[in-house]
LUMLUMDREN-2810 file (N, C-alpha, C; in Angstrom, 1 decimal):
<atoms>
<atom><aa>M</aa><ch>A</ch><at>N</at><xx>-33.2</xx><yy>183.2</yy><zz>152.6</zz></atom>
<atom><aa>M</aa><ch>A</ch><at>CA</at><xx>-34.1</xx><yy>183.1</yy><zz>151.3</zz></atom>
<atom><aa>M</aa><ch>A</ch><at>C</at><xx>-35.1</xx><yy>181.9</yy><zz>151.4</zz></atom>
<atom><aa>K</aa><ch>A</ch><at>N</at><xx>-36.5</xx><yy>182.2</yy><zz>151.4</zz></atom>
<atom><aa>K</aa><ch>A</ch><at>CA</at><xx>-37.3</xx><yy>181.0</yy><zz>151.2</zz></atom>
<atom><aa>K</aa><ch>A</ch><at>C</at><xx>-37.6</xx><yy>180.7</yy><zz>150.0</zz></atom>
<atom><aa>K</aa><ch>A</ch><at>N</at><xx>-37.8</xx><yy>179.4</yy><zz>149.8</zz></atom>
<atom><aa>K</aa><ch>A</ch><at>CA</at><xx>-38.0</xx><yy>179.1</yy><zz>148.4</zz></atom>
<atom><aa>K</aa><ch>A</ch><at>C</at><xx>-39.4</xx><yy>178.5</yy><zz>148.1</zz></atom>
<atom><aa>K</aa><ch>A</ch><at>N</at><xx>-40.1</xx><yy>178.6</yy><zz>146.9</zz></atom>
<atom><aa>K</aa><ch>A</ch><at>CA</at><xx>-41.3</xx><yy>178.3</yy><zz>146.6</zz></atom>
<atom><aa>K</aa><ch>A</ch><at>C</at><xx>-41.1</xx><yy>176.8</yy><zz>146.4</zz></atom>
<atom><aa>L</aa><ch>A</ch><at>N</at><xx>-42.1</xx><yy>176.0</yy><zz>146.3</zz></atom>
<atom><aa>L</aa><ch>A</ch><at>CA</at><xx>-42.3</xx><yy>174.7</yy><zz>146.2</zz></atom>
<atom><aa>L</aa><ch>A</ch><at>C</at><xx>-43.1</xx><yy>174.2</yy><zz>145.1</zz></atom>
<atom><aa>C</aa><ch>A</ch><at>N</at><xx>-42.8</xx><yy>173.1</yy><zz>144.5</zz></atom>
<atom><aa>C</aa><ch>A</ch><at>CA</at><xx>-43.7</xx><yy>172.5</yy><zz>143.4</zz></atom>
<atom><aa>C</aa><ch>A</ch><at>C</at><xx>-45.0</xx><yy>172.2</yy><zz>143.9</zz></atom>
<atom><aa>P</aa><ch>A</ch><at>N</at><xx>-46.2</xx><yy>172.8</yy><zz>143.3</zz></atom>
<atom><aa>P</aa><ch>A</ch><at>CA</at><xx>-47.4</xx><yy>172.5</yy><zz>143.7</zz></atom>
<atom><aa>P</aa><ch>A</ch><at>C</at><xx>-47.6</xx><yy>171.0</yy><zz>143.7</zz></atom>
<atom><aa>Q</aa><ch>A</ch><at>N</at><xx>-47.1</xx><yy>170.1</yy><zz>143.0</zz></atom>
<atom><aa>Q</aa><ch>A</ch><at>CA</at><xx>-47.5</xx><yy>168.6</yy><zz>143.0</zz></atom>
<atom><aa>Q</aa><ch>A</ch><at>C</at><xx>-46.6</xx><yy>167.9</yy><zz>144.1</zz></atom>
<atom><aa>C</aa><ch>A</ch><at>N</at><xx>-45.3</xx><yy>168.0</yy><zz>143.9</zz></atom>
<atom><aa>C</aa><ch>A</ch><at>CA</at><xx>-44.5</xx><yy>167.0</yy><zz>144.9</zz></atom>
<atom><aa>C</aa><ch>A</ch><at>C</at><xx>-43.8</xx><yy>167.8</yy><zz>146.1</zz></atom>
<atom><aa>K</aa><ch>A</ch><at>N</at><xx>-44.1</xx><yy>169.0</yy><zz>146.1</zz></atom>
<atom><aa>K</aa><ch>A</ch><at>CA</at><xx>-43.4</xx><yy>170.0</yy><zz>147.2</zz></atom>
<atom><aa>K</aa><ch>A</ch><at>C</at><xx>-41.9</xx><yy>169.9</yy><zz>147.4</zz></atom>
<atom><aa>I</aa><ch>A</ch><at>N</at><xx>-41.1</xx><yy>169.8</yy><zz>146.4</zz></atom>
<atom><aa>I</aa><ch>A</ch><at>CA</at><xx>-39.9</xx><yy>170.1</yy><zz>146.5</zz></atom>
<atom><aa>I</aa><ch>A</ch><at>C</at><xx>-39.4</xx><yy>171.4</yy><zz>145.7</zz></atom>
<atom><aa>P</aa><ch>A</ch><at>N</at><xx>-38.3</xx><yy>171.9</yy><zz>146.3</zz></atom>
<atom><aa>P</aa><ch>A</ch><at>CA</at><xx>-38.0</xx><yy>173.3</yy><zz>145.8</zz></atom>
<atom><aa>P</aa><ch>A</ch><at>C</at><xx>-37.0</xx><yy>173.4</yy><zz>144.6</zz></atom>
<atom><aa>S</aa><ch>A</ch><at>N</at><xx>-36.6</xx><yy>172.3</yy><zz>144.1</zz></atom>
<atom><aa>S</aa><ch>A</ch><at>CA</at><xx>-35.7</xx><yy>172.2</yy><zz>143.0</zz></atom>
<atom><aa>S</aa><ch>A</ch><at>C</at><xx>-36.2</xx><yy>172.2</yy><zz>141.6</zz></atom>
<atom><aa>V</aa><ch>A</ch><at>N</at><xx>-36.3</xx><yy>173.2</yy><zz>140.7</zz></atom>
<atom><aa>V</aa><ch>A</ch><at>CA</at><xx>-36.8</xx><yy>173.2</yy><zz>139.4</zz></atom>
<atom><aa>V</aa><ch>A</ch><at>C</at><xx>-35.6</xx><yy>173.7</yy><zz>138.4</zz></atom>
<atom><aa>Y</aa><ch>A</ch><at>N</at><xx>-36.1</xx><yy>173.6</yy><zz>137.3</zz></atom>
<atom><aa>Y</aa><ch>A</ch><at>CA</at><xx>-34.9</xx><yy>174.2</yy><zz>136.2</zz></atom>
<atom><aa>Y</aa><ch>A</ch><at>C</at><xx>-35.6</xx><yy>174.9</yy><zz>135.1</zz></atom>
<atom><aa>V</aa><ch>A</ch><at>N</at><xx>-34.9</xx><yy>175.8</yy><zz>134.4</zz></atom>
<atom><aa>V</aa><ch>A</ch><at>CA</at><xx>-35.3</xx><yy>176.5</yy><zz>133.2</zz></atom>
<atom><aa>V</aa><ch>A</ch><at>C</at><xx>-34.5</xx><yy>176.2</yy><zz>131.9</zz></atom>
<atom><aa>K</aa><ch>A</ch><at>N</at><xx>-35.2</xx><yy>176.3</yy><zz>130.8</zz></atom>
<atom><aa>K</aa><ch>A</ch><at>CA</at><xx>-34.5</xx><yy>175.8</yy><zz>129.6</zz></atom>
<atom><aa>K</aa><ch>A</ch><at>C</at><xx>-34.2</xx><yy>177.1</yy><zz>128.9</zz></atom>
<atom><aa>N</aa><ch>A</ch><at>N</at><xx>-33.2</xx><yy>177.2</yy><zz>127.9</zz></atom>
<atom><aa>N</aa><ch>A</ch><at>CA</at><xx>-32.8</xx><yy>177.9</yy><zz>126.9</zz></atom>
<atom><aa>N</aa><ch>A</ch><at>C</at><xx>-33.4</xx><yy>177.4</yy><zz>125.5</zz></atom>
<atom><aa>E</aa><ch>A</ch><at>N</at><xx>-33.1</xx><yy>178.4</yy><zz>124.5</zz></atom>
<atom><aa>E</aa><ch>A</ch><at>CA</at><xx>-33.5</xx><yy>177.9</yy><zz>123.0</zz></atom>
<atom><aa>E</aa><ch>A</ch><at>C</at><xx>-32.9</xx><yy>176.6</yy><zz>122.6</zz></atom>
<atom><aa>K</aa><ch>A</ch><at>N</at><xx>-31.9</xx><yy>176.1</yy><zz>123.0</zz></atom>
<atom><aa>K</aa><ch>A</ch><at>CA</at><xx>-31.3</xx><yy>174.9</yy><zz>122.7</zz></atom>
<atom><aa>K</aa><ch>A</ch><at>C</at><xx>-31.7</xx><yy>173.8</yy><zz>123.4</zz></atom>
<atom><aa>G</aa><ch>A</ch><at>N</at><xx>-32.5</xx><yy>174.0</yy><zz>124.3</zz></atom>
<atom><aa>G</aa><ch>A</ch><at>CA</at><xx>-33.0</xx><yy>173.1</yy><zz>125.3</zz></atom>
<atom><aa>G</aa><ch>A</ch><at>C</at><xx>-32.0</xx><yy>172.6</yy><zz>126.5</zz></atom>
<atom><aa>E</aa><ch>A</ch><at>N</at><xx>-31.0</xx><yy>173.4</yy><zz>126.5</zz></atom>
<atom><aa>E</aa><ch>A</ch><at>CA</at><xx>-30.2</xx><yy>173.2</yy><zz>127.9</zz></atom>
<atom><aa>E</aa><ch>A</ch><at>C</at><xx>-31.0</xx><yy>173.7</yy><zz>129.2</zz></atom>
<atom><aa>R</aa><ch>A</ch><at>N</at><xx>-30.7</xx><yy>172.9</yy><zz>130.1</zz></atom>
<atom><aa>R</aa><ch>A</ch><at>CA</at><xx>-31.3</xx><yy>173.2</yy><zz>131.4</zz></atom>
<atom><aa>R</aa><ch>A</ch><at>C</at><xx>-30.4</xx><yy>173.7</yy><zz>132.5</zz></atom>
<atom><aa>R</aa><ch>A</ch><at>N</at><xx>-30.9</xx><yy>174.5</yy><zz>133.3</zz></atom>
<atom><aa>R</aa><ch>A</ch><at>CA</at><xx>-30.2</xx><yy>175.3</yy><zz>134.4</zz></atom>
<atom><aa>R</aa><ch>A</ch><at>C</at><xx>-30.9</xx><yy>175.0</yy><zz>135.6</zz></atom>
<atom><aa>L</aa><ch>A</ch><at>N</at><xx>-30.6</xx><yy>174.6</yy><zz>136.7</zz></atom>
<atom><aa>L</aa><ch>A</ch><at>CA</at><xx>-31.1</xx><yy>174.5</yy><zz>137.9</zz></atom>
<atom><aa>L</aa><ch>A</ch><at>C</at><xx>-31.4</xx><yy>175.7</yy><zz>138.7</zz></atom>
<atom><aa>V</aa><ch>A</ch><at>N</at><xx>-32.4</xx><yy>175.9</yy><zz>139.1</zz></atom>
<atom><aa>V</aa><ch>A</ch><at>CA</at><xx>-32.7</xx><yy>177.1</yy><zz>139.7</zz></atom>
<atom><aa>V</aa><ch>A</ch><at>C</at><xx>-33.9</xx><yy>176.9</yy><zz>141.0</zz></atom>
<atom><aa>Y</aa><ch>A</ch><at>N</at><xx>-33.9</xx><yy>177.9</yy><zz>141.8</zz></atom>
<atom><aa>Y</aa><ch>A</ch><at>CA</at><xx>-35.0</xx><yy>178.0</yy><zz>142.8</zz></atom>
<atom><aa>Y</aa><ch>A</ch><at>C</at><xx>-35.9</xx><yy>179.4</yy><zz>142.5</zz></atom>
<atom><aa>V</aa><ch>A</ch><at>N</at><xx>-37.0</xx><yy>179.2</yy><zz>143.1</zz></atom>
<atom><aa>V</aa><ch>A</ch><at>CA</at><xx>-38.0</xx><yy>180.3</yy><zz>142.9</zz></atom>
<atom><aa>V</aa><ch>A</ch><at>C</at><xx>-38.0</xx><yy>180.9</yy><zz>144.4</zz></atom>
<atom><aa>T</aa><ch>A</ch><at>N</at><xx>-37.7</xx><yy>182.1</yy><zz>144.7</zz></atom>
<atom><aa>T</aa><ch>A</ch><at>CA</at><xx>-37.9</xx><yy>182.7</yy><zz>145.9</zz></atom>
<atom><aa>T</aa><ch>A</ch><at>C</at><xx>-39.4</xx><yy>183.0</yy><zz>146.1</zz></atom>
<atom><aa>S</aa><ch>A</ch><at>N</at><xx>-39.6</xx><yy>183.4</yy><zz>147.5</zz></atom>
<atom><aa>S</aa><ch>A</ch><at>CA</at><xx>-40.9</xx><yy>183.7</yy><zz>147.9</zz></atom>
<atom><aa>S</aa><ch>A</ch><at>C</at><xx>-41.5</xx><yy>184.9</yy><zz>147.2</zz></atom>
<atom><aa>D</aa><ch>A</ch><at>N</at><xx>-40.6</xx><yy>185.6</yy><zz>146.8</zz></atom>
<atom><aa>D</aa><ch>A</ch><at>CA</at><xx>-41.2</xx><yy>187.0</yy><zz>146.0</zz></atom>
<atom><aa>D</aa><ch>A</ch><at>C</at><xx>-41.3</xx><yy>186.7</yy><zz>144.5</zz></atom>
<atom><aa>G</aa><ch>A</ch><at>N</at><xx>-41.1</xx><yy>185.5</yy><zz>144.0</zz></atom>
<atom><aa>G</aa><ch>A</ch><at>CA</at><xx>-41.2</xx><yy>185.0</yy><zz>142.6</zz></atom>
<atom><aa>G</aa><ch>A</ch><at>C</at><xx>-40.1</xx><yy>185.2</yy><zz>141.8</zz></atom>
<atom><aa>T</aa><ch>A</ch><at>N</at><xx>-38.9</xx><yy>185.6</yy><zz>142.4</zz></atom>
<atom><aa>T</aa><ch>A</ch><at>CA</at><xx>-37.6</xx><yy>185.8</yy><zz>141.6</zz></atom>
<atom><aa>T</aa><ch>A</ch><at>C</at><xx>-37.0</xx><yy>184.5</yy><zz>141.3</zz></atom>
<atom><aa>V</aa><ch>A</ch><at>N</at><xx>-36.6</xx><yy>184.3</yy><zz>140.2</zz></atom>
<atom><aa>V</aa><ch>A</ch><at>CA</at><xx>-35.9</xx><yy>183.0</yy><zz>139.5</zz></atom>
<atom><aa>V</aa><ch>A</ch><at>C</at><xx>-34.4</xx><yy>183.2</yy><zz>139.8</zz></atom>
<atom><aa>V</aa><ch>A</ch><at>N</at><xx>-33.8</xx><yy>182.3</yy><zz>140.7</zz></atom>
<atom><aa>V</aa><ch>A</ch><at>CA</at><xx>-32.3</xx><yy>182.4</yy><zz>141.1</zz></atom>
<atom><aa>V</aa><ch>A</ch><at>C</at><xx>-31.7</xx><yy>181.1</yy><zz>140.7</zz></atom>
<atom><aa>P</aa><ch>A</ch><at>N</at><xx>-30.5</xx><yy>181.2</yy><zz>140.1</zz></atom>
<atom><aa>P</aa><ch>A</ch><at>CA</at><xx>-29.6</xx><yy>179.9</yy><zz>139.8</zz></atom>
<atom><aa>P</aa><ch>A</ch><at>C</at><xx>-29.3</xx><yy>179.3</yy><zz>141.3</zz></atom>
<atom><aa>K</aa><ch>A</ch><at>N</at><xx>-29.3</xx><yy>178.1</yy><zz>141.1</zz></atom>
<atom><aa>K</aa><ch>A</ch><at>CA</at><xx>-28.8</xx><yy>177.2</yy><zz>142.5</zz></atom>
<atom><aa>K</aa><ch>A</ch><at>C</at><xx>-27.4</xx><yy>177.5</yy><zz>142.6</zz></atom>
<atom><aa>N</aa><ch>A</ch><at>N</at><xx>-26.7</xx><yy>177.5</yy><zz>141.6</zz></atom>
<atom><aa>N</aa><ch>A</ch><at>CA</at><xx>-25.1</xx><yy>177.9</yy><zz>141.6</zz></atom>
<atom><aa>N</aa><ch>A</ch><at>C</at><xx>-25.0</xx><yy>179.4</yy><zz>141.5</zz></atom>
<atom><aa>P</aa><ch>A</ch><at>N</at><xx>-24.7</xx><yy>180.2</yy><zz>142.6</zz></atom>
<atom><aa>P</aa><ch>A</ch><at>CA</at><xx>-24.6</xx><yy>181.8</yy><zz>142.2</zz></atom>
<atom><aa>P</aa><ch>A</ch><at>C</at><xx>-23.5</xx><yy>182.2</yy><zz>141.3</zz></atom>
<atom><aa>E</aa><ch>A</ch><at>N</at><xx>-22.6</xx><yy>181.3</yy><zz>140.7</zz></atom>
<atom><aa>E</aa><ch>A</ch><at>CA</at><xx>-21.7</xx><yy>181.7</yy><zz>139.7</zz></atom>
<atom><aa>E</aa><ch>A</ch><at>C</at><xx>-22.4</xx><yy>181.6</yy><zz>138.4</zz></atom>
<atom><aa>E</aa><ch>A</ch><at>N</at><xx>-23.4</xx><yy>180.9</yy><zz>138.3</zz></atom>
<atom><aa>E</aa><ch>A</ch><at>CA</at><xx>-24.0</xx><yy>180.7</yy><zz>136.9</zz></atom>
<atom><aa>E</aa><ch>A</ch><at>C</at><xx>-24.9</xx><yy>181.9</yy><zz>136.6</zz></atom>
<atom><aa>T</aa><ch>A</ch><at>N</at><xx>-25.1</xx><yy>182.2</yy><zz>135.3</zz></atom>
<atom><aa>T</aa><ch>A</ch><at>CA</at><xx>-25.9</xx><yy>183.2</yy><zz>134.9</zz></atom>
<atom><aa>T</aa><ch>A</ch><at>C</at><xx>-27.2</xx><yy>182.6</yy><zz>134.3</zz></atom>
<atom><aa>L</aa><ch>A</ch><at>N</at><xx>-28.4</xx><yy>183.4</yy><zz>134.2</zz></atom>
<atom><aa>L</aa><ch>A</ch><at>CA</at><xx>-29.5</xx><yy>183.0</yy><zz>133.4</zz></atom>
<atom><aa>L</aa><ch>A</ch><at>C</at><xx>-29.8</xx><yy>183.6</yy><zz>132.2</zz></atom>
<atom><aa>D</aa><ch>A</ch><at>N</at><xx>-28.7</xx><yy>184.3</yy><zz>131.7</zz></atom>
<atom><aa>D</aa><ch>A</ch><at>CA</at><xx>-28.8</xx><yy>185.0</yy><zz>130.5</zz></atom>
<atom><aa>D</aa><ch>A</ch><at>C</at><xx>-29.1</xx><yy>184.0</yy><zz>129.3</zz></atom>
<atom><aa>G</aa><ch>A</ch><at>N</at><xx>-30.2</xx><yy>184.3</yy><zz>128.7</zz></atom>
<atom><aa>G</aa><ch>A</ch><at>CA</at><xx>-30.7</xx><yy>183.5</yy><zz>127.5</zz></atom>
<atom><aa>G</aa><ch>A</ch><at>C</at><xx>-31.6</xx><yy>182.3</yy><zz>127.8</zz></atom>
<atom><aa>Y</aa><ch>A</ch><at>N</at><xx>-32.1</xx><yy>182.3</yy><zz>129.2</zz></atom>
<atom><aa>Y</aa><ch>A</ch><at>CA</at><xx>-32.8</xx><yy>181.2</yy><zz>129.7</zz></atom>
<atom><aa>Y</aa><ch>A</ch><at>C</at><xx>-34.3</xx><yy>181.8</yy><zz>129.7</zz></atom>
<atom><aa>D</aa><ch>A</ch><at>N</at><xx>-35.2</xx><yy>181.1</yy><zz>129.6</zz></atom>
<atom><aa>D</aa><ch>A</ch><at>CA</at><xx>-36.7</xx><yy>181.5</yy><zz>129.5</zz></atom>
<atom><aa>D</aa><ch>A</ch><at>C</at><xx>-37.1</xx><yy>181.4</yy><zz>131.0</zz></atom>
<atom><aa>L</aa><ch>A</ch><at>N</at><xx>-37.3</xx><yy>182.6</yy><zz>131.8</zz></atom>
<atom><aa>L</aa><ch>A</ch><at>CA</at><xx>-37.6</xx><yy>182.4</yy><zz>133.1</zz></atom>
<atom><aa>L</aa><ch>A</ch><at>C</at><xx>-39.2</xx><yy>182.5</yy><zz>133.3</zz></atom>
<atom><aa>S</aa><ch>A</ch><at>N</at><xx>-39.9</xx><yy>182.6</yy><zz>132.3</zz></atom>
<atom><aa>S</aa><ch>A</ch><at>CA</at><xx>-41.3</xx><yy>182.6</yy><zz>132.4</zz></atom>
<atom><aa>S</aa><ch>A</ch><at>C</at><xx>-41.9</xx><yy>181.3</yy><zz>132.5</zz></atom>
<atom><aa>E</aa><ch>A</ch><at>N</at><xx>-41.1</xx><yy>180.2</yy><zz>132.4</zz></atom>
<atom><aa>E</aa><ch>A</ch><at>CA</at><xx>-41.7</xx><yy>178.7</yy><zz>132.8</zz></atom>
<atom><aa>E</aa><ch>A</ch><at>C</at><xx>-40.6</xx><yy>178.0</yy><zz>133.4</zz></atom>
<atom><aa>V</aa><ch>A</ch><at>N</at><xx>-41.0</xx><yy>177.4</yy><zz>134.4</zz></atom>
<atom><aa>V</aa><ch>A</ch><at>CA</at><xx>-40.0</xx><yy>176.5</yy><zz>135.3</zz></atom>
<atom><aa>V</aa><ch>A</ch><at>C</at><xx>-40.7</xx><yy>175.0</yy><zz>135.2</zz></atom>
<atom><aa>F</aa><ch>A</ch><at>N</at><xx>-39.5</xx><yy>174.1</yy><zz>135.3</zz></atom>
<atom><aa>F</aa><ch>A</ch><at>CA</at><xx>-39.9</xx><yy>172.6</yy><zz>135.1</zz></atom>
<atom><aa>F</aa><ch>A</ch><at>C</at><xx>-39.4</xx><yy>172.0</yy><zz>136.5</zz></atom>
<atom><aa>C</aa><ch>A</ch><at>N</at><xx>-40.3</xx><yy>171.1</yy><zz>137.1</zz></atom>
<atom><aa>C</aa><ch>A</ch><at>CA</at><xx>-39.9</xx><yy>170.4</yy><zz>138.4</zz></atom>
<atom><aa>C</aa><ch>A</ch><at>C</at><xx>-38.9</xx><yy>169.2</yy><zz>138.1</zz></atom>
<atom><aa>L</aa><ch>A</ch><at>N</at><xx>-38.0</xx><yy>169.1</yy><zz>139.1</zz></atom>
<atom><aa>L</aa><ch>A</ch><at>CA</at><xx>-37.1</xx><yy>167.8</yy><zz>138.8</zz></atom>
<atom><aa>L</aa><ch>A</ch><at>C</at><xx>-37.6</xx><yy>166.6</yy><zz>139.5</zz></atom>
<atom><aa>G</aa><ch>A</ch><at>N</at><xx>-38.8</xx><yy>166.8</yy><zz>140.3</zz></atom>
<atom><aa>G</aa><ch>A</ch><at>CA</at><xx>-39.3</xx><yy>165.6</yy><zz>140.9</zz></atom>
<atom><aa>G</aa><ch>A</ch><at>C</at><xx>-40.4</xx><yy>164.9</yy><zz>140.2</zz></atom>
<atom><aa>C</aa><ch>A</ch><at>N</at><xx>-41.0</xx><yy>165.6</yy><zz>139.5</zz></atom>
<atom><aa>C</aa><ch>A</ch><at>CA</at><xx>-42.3</xx><yy>165.2</yy><zz>138.8</zz></atom>
<atom><aa>C</aa><ch>A</ch><at>C</at><xx>-42.6</xx><yy>165.7</yy><zz>137.4</zz></atom>
<atom><aa>S</aa><ch>A</ch><at>N</at><xx>-43.7</xx><yy>165.7</yy><zz>136.9</zz></atom>
<atom><aa>S</aa><ch>A</ch><at>CA</at><xx>-44.0</xx><yy>166.3</yy><zz>135.5</zz></atom>
<atom><aa>S</aa><ch>A</ch><at>C</at><xx>-44.5</xx><yy>167.5</yy><zz>135.5</zz></atom>
<atom><aa>W</aa><ch>A</ch><at>N</at><xx>-44.6</xx><yy>168.4</yy><zz>136.6</zz></atom>
<atom><aa>W</aa><ch>A</ch><at>CA</at><xx>-45.1</xx><yy>169.6</yy><zz>136.7</zz></atom>
<atom><aa>W</aa><ch>A</ch><at>C</at><xx>-44.4</xx><yy>170.7</yy><zz>135.9</zz></atom>
<atom><aa>H</aa><ch>A</ch><at>N</at><xx>-44.9</xx><yy>171.6</yy><zz>135.4</zz></atom>
<atom><aa>H</aa><ch>A</ch><at>CA</at><xx>-44.2</xx><yy>172.7</yy><zz>134.7</zz></atom>
<atom><aa>H</aa><ch>A</ch><at>C</at><xx>-45.2</xx><yy>174.0</yy><zz>134.6</zz></atom>
<atom><aa>G</aa><ch>A</ch><at>N</at><xx>-44.8</xx><yy>175.2</yy><zz>134.8</zz></atom>
<atom><aa>G</aa><ch>A</ch><at>CA</at><xx>-45.6</xx><yy>176.2</yy><zz>134.7</zz></atom>
<atom><aa>G</aa><ch>A</ch><at>C</at><xx>-45.0</xx><yy>177.5</yy><zz>135.0</zz></atom>
<atom><aa>S</aa><ch>A</ch><at>N</at><xx>-45.7</xx><yy>178.5</yy><zz>135.2</zz></atom>
<atom><aa>S</aa><ch>A</ch><at>CA</at><xx>-45.0</xx><yy>179.9</yy><zz>135.7</zz></atom>
<atom><aa>S</aa><ch>A</ch><at>C</at><xx>-44.6</xx><yy>179.8</yy><zz>137.1</zz></atom>
<atom><aa>P</aa><ch>A</ch><at>N</at><xx>-43.5</xx><yy>180.6</yy><zz>137.4</zz></atom>
<atom><aa>P</aa><ch>A</ch><at>CA</at><xx>-43.0</xx><yy>180.6</yy><zz>138.6</zz></atom>
<atom><aa>P</aa><ch>A</ch><at>C</at><xx>-44.0</xx><yy>181.1</yy><zz>139.7</zz></atom>
<atom><aa>S</aa><ch>A</ch><at>N</at><xx>-44.9</xx><yy>181.9</yy><zz>139.2</zz></atom>
<atom><aa>S</aa><ch>A</ch><at>CA</at><xx>-45.9</xx><yy>182.3</yy><zz>140.1</zz></atom>
<atom><aa>S</aa><ch>A</ch><at>C</at><xx>-47.0</xx><yy>181.5</yy><zz>140.6</zz></atom>
<atom><aa>R</aa><ch>A</ch><at>N</at><xx>-46.9</xx><yy>180.5</yy><zz>139.9</zz></atom>
<atom><aa>R</aa><ch>A</ch><at>CA</at><xx>-47.9</xx><yy>179.2</yy><zz>140.3</zz></atom>
<atom><aa>R</aa><ch>A</ch><at>C</at><xx>-47.5</xx><yy>178.3</yy><zz>141.2</zz></atom>
<atom><aa>M</aa><ch>A</ch><at>N</at><xx>-46.2</xx><yy>178.4</yy><zz>141.7</zz></atom>
<atom><aa>M</aa><ch>A</ch><at>CA</at><xx>-45.5</xx><yy>177.5</yy><zz>142.5</zz></atom>
<atom><aa>M</aa><ch>A</ch><at>C</at><xx>-46.1</xx><yy>177.7</yy><zz>144.0</zz></atom>
<atom><aa>A</aa><ch>A</ch><at>N</at><xx>-46.2</xx><yy>176.7</yy><zz>144.7</zz></atom>
<atom><aa>A</aa><ch>A</ch><at>CA</at><xx>-46.8</xx><yy>176.9</yy><zz>146.2</zz></atom>
<atom><aa>A</aa><ch>A</ch><at>C</at><xx>-45.6</xx><yy>177.5</yy><zz>147.2</zz></atom>
<atom><aa>R</aa><ch>A</ch><at>N</at><xx>-46.2</xx><yy>178.2</yy><zz>148.0</zz></atom>
<atom><aa>R</aa><ch>A</ch><at>CA</at><xx>-45.5</xx><yy>178.8</yy><zz>149.0</zz></atom>
<atom><aa>R</aa><ch>A</ch><at>C</at><xx>-45.1</xx><yy>178.1</yy><zz>150.2</zz></atom>
<atom><aa>W</aa><ch>A</ch><at>N</at><xx>-44.2</xx><yy>178.3</yy><zz>150.9</zz></atom>
<atom><aa>W</aa><ch>A</ch><at>CA</at><xx>-43.9</xx><yy>177.6</yy><zz>152.1</zz></atom>
<atom><aa>W</aa><ch>A</ch><at>C</at><xx>-45.2</xx><yy>177.5</yy><zz>153.0</zz></atom>
</atoms>
């Protein structure tokens, strides 16, 4: 699985938030699918339309992330 990278700092680790502001660590695959870093976790209730970078202040649509 190839992971998309943050367009600013070029790391693959991003997170998503739910209504309560809780965060879940995810990756975005090369086809734009958001998947949890920990396969046992679910993304139910999390907003997958916006991702946030762990390394810098960038956030946006998963489709805007840089490809390998």
